[in-house]
C-alpha positions in Angstrom: 14.1 12.9 42.3 14.1 16.5 41.4 10.8 18.2 40.6 12.2 19.7 37.3 13.3 16.3 36.1 9.9 14.8 36.9 8.1 17.5 35.0 10.5 17.2 32.1 9.9 13.4 31.9 6.2 13.8 32.1 6.3 16.4 29.3 8.5 14.2 27.1 6.3 11.2 27.7 3.2 13.2 26.8 4.9 14.5 23.6 5.9 10.9 22.7 2.3 9.6 23.1 1.0 12.5 21.0 3.6 11.9 18.3 2.7 8.2 18.2 -1.0 8.9 18.0 -0.5 11.5 15.3 1.7 9.0 13.3 -1.0 6.4 13.6 -3.7 8.8 12.4 -1.4 9.9 9.5 -0.8 6.3 8.5 -4.5 5.5 8.7 -5.3 8.4 6.3 -2.3 8.0 3.9 -2.2 4.1 3.5 -3.0 2.5 0.2 -6.8 2.2 -0.1 -8.4 -1.2 -0.4 -10.6 -0.3 -3.4 -11.3 -4.0 -4.0 -13.2 -4.1 -0.7 -15.6 -1.4 -2.1 -16.0 -3.3 -5.4 -16.8 -6.6 -3.6 -19.5 -4.9 -1.5 -21.8 -3.7 -4.3 -24.9 -5.1 -2.5 -24.0 -3.3 0.7 -23.7 0.0 -1.2 -27.0 -0.6 -3.0 -28.7 -1.2 0.4 -27.2 1.9 1.9 -28.2 4.0 -1.1 -31.7 2.6 -1.1 -32.0 3.5 2.6 -31.1 7.1 1.8 -33.3 7.3 -1.4 -36.0 4.6 -1.1 -38.3 3.6 -3.9 -41.8 5.2 -3.7 -43.9 6.3 -6.6 -40.5 7.2 -8.1 -37.6 4.8 -8.6 -35.2 4.3 -5.7 -31.4 4.5 -5.6 -31.0 0.7 -6.3 -33.1 0.9 -9.5 -31.1 4.0 -10.6 -27.8 2.1 -10.3 -26.3 4.3 -7.6 -24.1 1.6 -6.2 -22.1 1.4 -9.5 -21.8 5.2 -9.5 -20.4 5.2 -5.9 -17.9 2.5 -6.7 -16.7 4.4 -9.8 -16.5 7.7 -7.9 -14.5 6.1 -5.0 -12.2 4.3 -7.4 -11.5 7.0 -9.9 -12.5 10.5 -8.6 -11.8 10.4 -4.8 -8.5 11.4 -3.2 -6.6 8.9 -1.0 -7.6 10.2 2.4 -11.3 10.3 1.5 -11.0 6.8 0.0 -9.6 5.5 3.3 -12.2 7.3 5.3 -15.0 5.8 3.2 -13.6 2.3 3.2 -12.9 2.4 7.0 -16.5 3.7 7.5 -17.9 0.8 5.4 -16.0 -1.7 7.6 -17.2 0.1 10.8 -20.8 0.1 9.5 -20.7 -3.7 8.9 -19.2 -4.5 12.3 -21.7 -2.2 14.0 -24.5 -3.8 12.1 -23.3 -7.3 13.1 -22.9 -6.3 16.8 -26.2 -4.5 17.0 -28.5 -6.5 14.7 -26.7 -9.8 14.5 -26.3 -9.8 10.7 -24.9 -7.8 7.8 -26.5 -4.5 7.0 -28.0 -5.6 3.7 -29.9 -8.4 5.5 -31.4 -6.2 8.2 -35.0 -5.0 8.2 -35.7 -1.5 7.0 -36.2 -0.2 10.5 -32.8 -1.7 11.6 -31.1 -0.2 8.5 -32.5 3.2 9.3 -31.4 3.0 12.9 -27.8 2.0 11.9 -27.6 4.8 9.4 -29.0 7.3 11.9 -26.2 6.2 14.3 -23.6 6.9 11.7 -25.2 10.2 10.7 -25.0 11.4 14.3 -21.5 10.0 14.8 -20.1 11.6 11.6 -21.8 15.0 11.9 -19.1 17.5 10.8 -18.1 20.4 13.0 -19.4 23.8 12.0 -17.4 26.9 11.0 -13.6 27.0 10.9 -13.2 23.6 12.7 -15.3 21.9 10.1 -13.2 23.4 7.3 -10.0 22.3 9.0 -11.4 18.8 9.6 -12.4 18.5 5.9 -9.1 19.9 4.6 -6.7 17.8 6.7 -8.7 14.7 7.8 -11.1 14.4 4.9 -14.8 14.2 4.9 -16.6 11.7 7.1 -17.9 8.4 5.8 -21.6 9.4 6.0 -21.0 12.7 4.3 -19.3 11.0 1.3 -21.9 8.3 1.1 -24.8 10.8 1.1 -23.1 13.2 -1.4 -22.4 10.3 -3.9 -25.8 8.8 -3.4 -27.7 12.0 -4.2 -25.3 12.9 -7.1 -25.6 9.4 -8.6 -29.4 9.4 -8.3 -29.9 12.9 -9.8 -27.5 12.2 -12.7 -29.0 8.7 -13.5 -31.6 8.3 -16.3 -34.2 7.0 -13.9 -33.6 9.7 -11.3 -33.5 12.6 -13.8 -36.5 11.5 -15.9 -38.8 9.9 -13.4 -37.6 11.2 -10.0 -37.2 14.8 -11.1 -39.2 16.9 -13.6 -37.4 16.7 -16.9 -37.7 18.7 -20.1 -35.6 17.2 -22.8 -35.6 20.3 -25.0 -33.6 23.1 -23.4 -35.1 26.5 -23.2 -34.3 29.9 -21.8 -33.0 30.2 -18.2 -35.6 31.2 -15.7 -34.0 31.9 -12.4 -37.2 32.2 -10.3 -39.7 29.6 -11.3 -42.8 29.1 -9.1 -43.6 25.6 -8.1 -47.1 24.3 -7.5 -47.7 22.2 -4.4 -46.7 18.6 -5.1 -44.7 19.5 -8.2 -41.3 17.8 -8.6 -38.0 19.8 -8.7 -36.6 20.4 -12.2 -33.8 18.2 -13.5 -33.1 20.9 -16.2 -33.6 24.6 -16.4 
């Protein structure tokens, strides 16, 4: 066999493998999302949100109804590639929890839940700079990023979170851009 033919075949084989992998990734991102899976796992989402914002002297994410907010946002306000990333991430989280802890995430202890979420936070850490922007633009946000954003947004916009978790003034006043906070004071929900 001629060296040129061998190099050509190797290059064509590599290009074929790269094209197959790219096609698989495109299909994984562009497929029709299984939103029913998210709706059927309300208890899992409540446990995830409660791990991120636990109940202390203020209400936690479960009491604020963050799971319903996440379901609504995934179903109605999230684009297809981020829906698929989130749903695939939920499935990965459940399988990882079963293999590591021997049970579903929502039935694990608080320490086990925290270790599972720490694993996913480290795994889904976005790249910085230009690579992170390219990753978000073309591949979508990571599962943990979406979960964390929707949890915080759902908590801060809920009645329990805005009135008891944050400082709330129900009468709007003038805007004060620099407002000193005393030690231990809550952040403002308004102003």
